[in-house]
N, C-alpha and C positions, 0 to 999 in steps of 0.2 A: 242730541241732548238727550233724551231718553237712554239711547244705549249707554251712554257715559255715566250719567247720574240715578237712573233706574228710577225717575219721575219725570212728570211733563213740566216743561218748563212755564215759568209766569210769565204773564204779556210782558213785563221789563226783559227778562231773560231773552224771549224770544226775539222781540225789538233786538235786543242788542247780538243775538247771534245773526241774525238779517244783516244789521248794518255790517256788522264783522264781515260778512262774506262778501258784500259790496262791493265795499272799500277795497279788499282783496282784487275782485274780479276787476273791478274800475281801473285799480293800478296795472294790476296784471295787462289789460289791455291796451293799456296808454305805453307801458314797457314794453309791448310786442309791436305797436303800430309806431312806436318811436326805435325799434330796430335795437333796442338795447337785450335783445336775447341773442344778436348775430356777431355781438362785439365782446361777451362777456364770456372767457372759457368755462368760468362755474356753470354758470347758467347751461351753456353748452354740451359741457361732461351730466348734467345731474338729466336732463333729455337725453342723452343718447343712453344713457345708465336706464332709465327709464324703458325706454325700449326692448333696450337687453331683458332686463326683467320679462318684460311681457314673452319673451323667446324663452327663457327659464321656466317661466310659467307652463309650458309644454310638455309637460313629463310625461315619458315614453312609458306603453306599458310595461308590467313585468314582464321579463324574460322567463322565455319556457325553458323543459327540459335541455330540447335541442339543439337551442340558441346557446345557451351558456356551456354545452359542453363541446360546442361548435368553439367559441371564444378562450376555454380553455386548450382545447388544441392546436390555436393559433399561437397561443401565446405563454405555452407551458412551462418556459425556462422562468418565468416571471413569479409563479408561483411553487417552484421545488422546494420541495422538503430537505432542509440540511442534514448534510453529514452532524451525526452525535458522537459522541468520544466519552468514555469513562477513563481518568486516567491518573499518575502522581509524576509529581515532576520535579527536582533536586535542581535548583538552581544554583548557577555557581557563575559570579561576576570576574570576567578577565581582571580589570582594573585593581580588585583587589587583593591579585596574583600575579603582578608584572612580571615576576622573577621564576616562578615556581608552576606556570599552570599547566604545564603538563603531567606533571608530579601528583596535582591538586586533583587534574581528571583520573587518572591512574587509581592513585587510591580511594576514591570518590566510584568507580566502576567497580573495583575488584570487591570494596564493600559491599555494595549494594547485592553483586553477581553471588557473594559468598551467604548473601541473605541478613545480613543486617538492619538495623532501624533505618529508612532513610531517612527520619529525622535527625540521624546522627549526622548526618551529611551537607554540604549545601551553605550557601551564604545567605544570610537575613533580609528577609525582602515582605512588600507587602500582599506577592501576589501567595494564593492558595495552593498549599502541595499536593491537595487532590479533588479531584473534582468527578463526583459521580455519574451526573449527564450534561452534558452543556454543547449547545451544538455548534456545527464550526465557524457559523459568522461571533456567537461569542468569542468562541479560543480566538479568531481574528482579532475583536475589540481589544483581550488582555493581554497577546503574546506577538499580534501582527499574520501578514498571510503567510509569511514566510514558514513560519512554526505550523502552520497549519496544512502547508504543502507538506512538509517531510513529516509531522504528524500520521498522515494518510496513507504514508508508503513504510514505517515503521513494525516490524513483525507485533504482534500483541503476544503478551503473555511474559514478556522478560526486559529486563533494562535494558532502553539502546540510547545511543548519544554519541557524542554528545551533540543538541540539536541545537541551532542558534534561533535567536527571538531578537527583538527589539531590544532586548534589557541584557543581553548574553548568552550562557550557554546553559544546558540542562540537559538532563539524563531525565527520560522518560518511559515509563513502562504502563501501556495502553494495556486494561483488563478489554475492552470493549472498544468495538468500533462498529459504527451502523450508517454506512455509505448514504449518501445524497439519495434522493429517488423523484421520480415524478409523481405528483399528489394524485389522489380519486376526487371526485366534484364535491363528492359529499365533504372529502375533508376541508374542503376550502370555499365552498358553496358561497357562503356569506360574501368573501373578496369578489369571487368571480362575479357575482351578480351584483354588486356594489360597482364595480370597474366597469361591466357592460352599460348598464345604466348610465354611469358617466361620459361614456364614449357614444352612446345614443344620443343624449344631451346635449354633447360636444355637436354631432352630427346635426340635430334637429336646428340649433342653435346656429351653424353656419349656415344650413338650407335658409333661415329665414330671412337670414342677410344678404344671402344670392339673389334671392328673388327681391330684396327691396333695391336691392346696387343695381340689377336689371333697369331700372328705371331711371337711373342716370347717364348722361354724358359727361364724362370728367373731362375738363381742358386744364392742362398742367402751362403756365405763362410763366416762361427759363427769360434769360436775358438773352438769346437768341429766335426766340419766338416763341410760340405756342405751340404746344405738343397736343 
């Protein structure tokens, strides 16, 4: 009462708190004695959940440098720094040019190679024409994985294509391509520490349950008999 209200209770308030506690305890004990806790799935779930909270409270110590380096080495692919691109694109929608797509592609390529303004070519689209620095993951979200795979192969410094995406065809000018690479620990330290602590917590929870489980013999009754 004092922790909640920042003052001592009056005699009446104290008696009310005692009566409420006694009432709850009496009803709880009688409910357990009647077996209500065994047949109520909500109660079973709450009790099991509370036991899980006990395990969750067994927080592992912060991992040291060696443990984090080992975790990173063992799971390096999960922390890969994705490739990055700086590129321009001119979009051509084949559905808008059903009879002359080849001519449109040729005129576009010749114009781009001649140094004409890229904005003079292509079909309207909500896609940006230029990306100064974008990760391969974001390129994939915008254009699709097939486009990323092709973009990684085209030579930088000139207009190339057409490259296919989920939307249609594109001529692309790659100004810069930085390949994907493995990170240093300092670059992903927070993520590594979080993931390692999560795994250690999971292992603690599993060990806690395993120790409890070993106290029991489980028999499963089936139509054919008992297993």
